[in-house]
Backbone as numpy.savetxt, mean C-alpha at the origin, in Angstrom:
# Nx Ny Nz CAx CAy CAz Cx Cy Cz
-6.41 -2.23 -9.82 -5.12 -2.86 -9.68 -4.83 -3.02 -8.18
-4.51 -4.23 -7.73 -4.25 -4.46 -6.31 -2.98 -3.76 -5.84
-3.02 -3.29 -4.59 -1.85 -2.66 -3.96 -1.29 -3.63 -2.94
0.02 -3.79 -2.94 0.69 -4.72 -2.05 1.80 -3.99 -1.32
1.82 -4.15 0.01 2.88 -3.54 0.82 4.12 -4.42 0.76
5.27 -3.78 0.56 6.55 -4.47 0.58 7.47 -3.75 1.56
8.43 -4.47 2.09 9.41 -3.82 2.96 10.40 -3.04 2.10
10.90 -1.92 2.59 11.79 -1.09 1.77 13.03 -1.81 1.24
13.55 -2.80 1.94 14.75 -3.49 1.50 14.51 -4.68 0.59
13.27 -4.94 0.22 12.98 -6.14 -0.57 13.18 -5.96 -2.07
13.50 -4.77 -2.52 13.72 -4.51 -3.94 15.20 -4.72 -4.26
15.46 -5.62 -5.20 16.84 -5.88 -5.63 16.88 -5.91 -7.15
17.52 -4.92 -7.74 17.66 -4.84 -9.21 16.32 -4.92 -9.92
15.35 -4.15 -9.49 14.00 -4.09 -10.06 13.23 -5.40 -9.92
13.68 -6.31 -9.08 12.95 -7.55 -8.81 12.53 -7.56 -7.35
11.32 -8.04 -7.10 10.77 -8.06 -5.75 10.25 -9.46 -5.46
10.62 -9.99 -4.29 10.08 -11.26 -3.83 8.99 -10.94 -2.80
7.77 -11.43 -3.04 6.64 -11.13 -2.17 6.48 -12.21 -1.12
5.95 -11.86 0.06 5.75 -12.84 1.13 4.72 -13.90 0.75
4.74 -15.01 1.47 3.85 -16.14 1.19 2.38 -15.75 1.32
2.04 -14.94 2.32 0.64 -14.52 2.51 0.14 -13.73 1.30
0.98 -12.85 0.77 0.58 -12.07 -0.40 0.47 -12.93 -1.65
1.36 -13.91 -1.78 1.29 -14.78 -2.95 0.02 -15.62 -2.93
-0.38 -16.09 -1.76 -1.65 -16.83 -1.65 -2.82 -15.94 -2.01
-2.81 -14.70 -1.51 -3.91 -13.76 -1.80 -3.98 -13.45 -3.29
-2.83 -13.21 -3.91 -2.82 -12.93 -5.35 -3.34 -14.11 -6.16
-2.94 -15.31 -5.79 -3.29 -16.49 -6.56 -4.71 -16.96 -6.31
-5.09 -17.08 -5.05 -6.38 -17.68 -4.72 -7.53 -16.68 -4.63
-7.29 -15.53 -4.03 -8.38 -14.56 -3.83 -8.56 -13.68 -5.07
-7.48 -13.09 -5.55 -7.57 -12.17 -6.68 -7.45 -12.87 -8.03
-7.06 -14.16 -8.01 -6.94 -14.98 -9.22 -6.05 -14.34 -10.28
-4.93 -13.85 -9.84 -3.98 -13.22 -10.76 -3.06 -14.28 -11.32
-2.44 -13.97 -12.42 -1.54 -14.87 -13.13 -0.25 -14.13 -13.47
0.80 -14.84 -13.80 2.02 -14.16 -14.27 1.71 -13.30 -15.49
2.24 -12.09 -15.49 1.98 -11.13 -16.54 1.00 -10.05 -16.12
0.24 -10.28 -15.04 -0.69 -9.26 -14.54 0.08 -8.16 -13.82
-0.52 -6.97 -13.75 0.12 -5.81 -13.16 -0.43 -5.54 -11.76
0.45 -5.17 -10.84 0.08 -4.81 -9.47 0.80 -3.51 -9.10
0.35 -2.88 -8.02 1.01 -1.71 -7.47 1.67 -2.11 -6.16
2.95 -1.83 -6.03 3.70 -2.11 -4.82 3.99 -0.80 -4.11
3.92 -0.79 -2.78 4.26 0.41 -2.03 5.01 0.03 -0.77
5.96 0.91 -0.40 6.79 0.64 0.78 6.61 1.68 1.87
5.55 2.44 1.83 5.31 3.47 2.82 5.76 4.84 2.37
6.69 4.90 1.43 7.18 6.18 0.92 6.94 6.31 -0.58
7.17 5.24 -1.31 7.05 5.28 -2.77 6.10 4.19 -3.25
5.60 4.39 -4.47 4.77 3.39 -5.12 5.41 3.00 -6.44
5.26 1.74 -6.79 5.83 1.21 -8.01 4.78 0.42 -8.77
4.86 0.50 -10.08 4.06 -0.37 -10.94 4.92 -1.59 -11.23
4.34 -2.79 -11.08 5.12 -4.01 -11.26 4.31 -5.06 -12.00
5.02 -5.94 -12.66 4.40 -7.05 -13.39 4.81 -8.34 -12.70
3.84 -9.22 -12.45 4.12 -10.50 -11.80 4.88 -11.38 -12.78
6.03 -11.91 -12.35 6.82 -12.78 -13.22 6.62 -14.25 -12.89
6.47 -14.57 -11.60 6.17 -15.95 -11.22 5.24 -15.93 -10.01
4.36 -16.94 -9.95 3.36 -16.96 -8.89 3.01 -18.40 -8.54
3.29 -18.77 -7.30 2.91 -20.07 -6.74 2.27 -19.79 -5.38
1.60 -20.77 -4.76 1.02 -20.53 -3.44 2.05 -20.20 -2.36
3.29 -20.59 -2.55 4.32 -20.34 -1.53 5.18 -19.12 -1.81
5.28 -18.69 -3.06 6.13 -17.54 -3.37 5.62 -16.81 -4.60
6.00 -15.56 -4.67 5.66 -14.74 -5.84 6.80 -13.76 -6.08
7.04 -13.50 -7.34 8.06 -12.53 -7.71 7.47 -11.58 -8.73
7.93 -10.33 -8.67 7.45 -9.30 -9.58 8.63 -8.47 -10.05
8.49 -7.88 -11.22 9.52 -7.00 -11.79 8.94 -5.59 -11.86
9.65 -4.64 -11.29 9.20 -3.25 -11.28 9.31 -2.68 -12.69
8.20 -2.10 -13.16 8.18 -1.53 -14.51 8.22 -0.01 -14.48
7.95 0.60 -13.33 8.00 2.06 -13.24 7.65 2.56 -11.86
7.97 3.82 -11.62 7.61 4.47 -10.36 6.35 5.29 -10.57
5.52 5.33 -9.54 4.28 6.09 -9.59 4.44 7.29 -8.65
4.28 8.48 -9.18 4.37 9.69 -8.37 2.98 10.01 -7.82
2.87 10.09 -6.52 1.61 10.40 -5.85 1.77 11.62 -4.98
0.77 12.48 -5.01 0.73 13.61 -4.09 -0.12 13.18 -2.91
0.51 12.91 -1.78 -0.19 12.38 -0.63 -0.78 13.47 0.26
-0.47 14.72 -0.01 -1.02 15.82 0.78 -2.46 16.07 0.36
-3.35 16.12 1.32 -4.77 16.32 1.04 -5.03 17.77 0.61
-5.86 17.97 -0.42 -6.18 19.33 -0.84 -7.23 20.00 0.06
-7.80 19.24 0.99 -8.83 19.77 1.89 -8.21 20.49 3.08
-8.86 21.56 3.49 -8.46 22.29 4.68 -9.52 22.03 5.75
-9.09 21.62 6.93 -10.00 21.25 8.00 -9.92 22.28 9.11
-11.09 22.75 9.56 -11.15 23.67 10.68 -12.09 23.06 11.72
-11.59 22.90 12.94 -12.38 22.33 14.02 -12.84 23.44 14.95
-14.04 23.27 15.46 -14.58 24.22 16.43 -15.15 23.48 17.63
-15.11 24.11 18.78 -15.63 23.50 19.99 -16.67 24.43 20.59
-17.84 23.88 20.83 -18.88 24.65 21.51 -18.53 24.83 22.98
-19.12 25.82 23.61 -18.83 26.09 25.02 -19.75 25.25 25.90
-19.22 24.23 26.58 -20.05 23.40 27.45 -20.30 24.08 28.79
-21.28 23.55 29.51 -21.64 24.13 30.82 -20.82 23.50 31.93
-20.69 24.22 32.98 -20.09 23.79 34.25 -18.68 23.24 34.10
-18.39 22.08 34.72 -17.04 21.54 34.75 -16.64 20.84 33.47
-17.53 20.69 32.53 -17.20 20.00 31.28 -16.19 20.82 30.45
-16.14 22.12 30.66 -15.17 22.94 29.95 -13.73 22.51 30.31
-13.48 22.20 31.57 -12.15 21.74 32.00 -11.80 20.41 31.34
-12.78 19.54 31.16 -12.55 18.26 30.50 -12.13 18.47 29.03
-12.76 19.43 28.36 -12.45 19.70 26.97 -11.04 20.27 26.85
-10.70 21.20 27.75 -9.39 21.83 27.67 -8.33 20.82 28.00
């Protein structure tokens, strides 16, 4: 399912108007049609949405639900630095 970035203020009453560049990509590259499902995200939340209208100049979608994502990585990272010779230690510090 394609993911599309939207601005946080573009959602009005569960309807979203997508930019022209995204509508061209959905129509020509991904060959999507009205009724297909996409994922919308605004940097904080993700939504499941269904395309209601699609033309090369504009696209509209209706939000069908919110997607809860845990964005925190379960991996723990530990970095180590070897001891370099001479003045390279100052560069590392």
